[in-house]
N, C-alpha and C positions, 0 to 999 in steps of 0.2 A: 373852126372847124363849123363844116355847113351842113348843122343837122337840123330837122326844124320838129317839134313837138306840139302835140302827142308823137310819138314815136315805139315799135316795136325793140325784139330784142335784136335784129341783125342790125339796124342802128344804132344798139346799144352796145355790140361787139368793136364798133368803131370809135366809140369813145373808150370804152375801158379794157384795159387788156386781158381779164380776166374771160376765162371759154369753158365751155361745162367737161365734168361735172363742176365746176364751182362758179358757175355764174349764178347770181341769186337776185338778178333783176329780168322780169317776166318782159315790162315794157314802162316805158317813162309817162306819164299821164301830162304833166309838166315840168318845166323848166325856167329858173330864172339865172343865167350866169354869174357863178359866183357868190351868189344870195339864199337859192334854194333850189329844191327837186322834189318833185310827189313821185312815184311810183309804186308797181304791183309786184306781189311775185306769186307766181299759180304753184299752189304748195302740193307738187304731183306725187300723187299713192303710191307711184309705181319705185319711187327713188329707196335705190339698196339700203340706204341706211336707218330707214324705216323697219327694216330686218331683223334689226337688234337694237332699236332706241323706239318705242318695244315692243318687242313681237306680241303683246297683248294688246298693248294698247297704244300703237305709235303717239307720239308726237315731238315736232319740229323742234331741234336743241340748239337751247337759245345764243350758244354760240352761232350756228347759222343765223338765226336774225339779227344779228349783233352784224356779224358781216354782210347780211343783205342792206342793213342802213348802211352801211361802212359804205356801201358802194353805191345806196345811191346819193350820198354827198359826195362822192368821190365824181359821179356824175355831173352834177353842179360847180365842182370845181375844174374838172379837164374841158367842159366846154368851154371855162372863160381863157379867154387868151393869155393872160397873165399865168397860168399853168402850164401852157401846148407844150408837150416832149416833156411832163413831168407825170412823177408817179404817188400815190399819197398812202402811207404805209402807220399799222397803229403806233403810234404812240401812248396812246392809257383811253381809258375808259371808265368813266365816274360816275356815283351816282343810278350805276344799272339796276331798273326794275323790272320785273317780269310781273305781267297782272293777270294773264288770262294762257292758259294753253293754245299752241296752234297744232291745228289738228291735218291730216293728209286732205287733198280735196279742198281746202280753201284757199281763199285767196286773202294773201298778207297786205294790206294798204303800209306803203312806207314814205315818210316825212323826212328831210332831213333839211336843216336852216342852220347857216352859215353865219355864224359869232364873231369867226375872228380868220382871219385871212391874208399870213402874210407868203412871200416868197418860202418861208423854210416851216413855218407850222400855220397850220389852219387848226379851227375846233368846229363843233358842227352840237345841235340840240337835238335830235333825234328819237320820234315814235313811230311806232308798229302798230296797225289796228286790225283788227277782224272783223269785219262789218259794221263797223263804227264803236268797235268794242277798244279799248287799251289794252294792247298786248303786249308791250315792253318799252321801255322809255330807257336814255341814257344822255350822256355829254358826252362824246367821243372827240378824241384830238389826234392828228396825223400831222408827219412829218412829211416834206414834200422832198422826193428828189427826182433828179433827171433818171429817165426810164432809160435801162439796157436797153441798147444798143444788138439787133438781131447778129449772130456771130456768121462768117461766111458759107 
């Protein structure tokens, strides 16, 4: 895959199969294929999820933060030629900790360090920050599977 880093969301769409409203990476700051990626998410205050989570005190759900971190790890993996044509699916999240609330209008910095990568299973240590302050961290595992081919 021929993508130069840093890159914007249009380039991210060439790497990831995700699309809005479930694309949680605004841009990639740096990427070392198969090793690590650093990305950002602009937390859009107009997201419909803030109407219900929570109307009087909107907070980005922790599951969305975990997904944004997994998408960041997927970027590091999918630009590695070993994983061309593959898709990473969650196999587990361990030691997840949420240290700081993430609010609308903030920029979430996403870091994924790949700690194990085989053709079938990958693992990453992930962290999310707001203004340098740790917001969340976890160890994530992914099963690597062939990406589905579009139908006729």
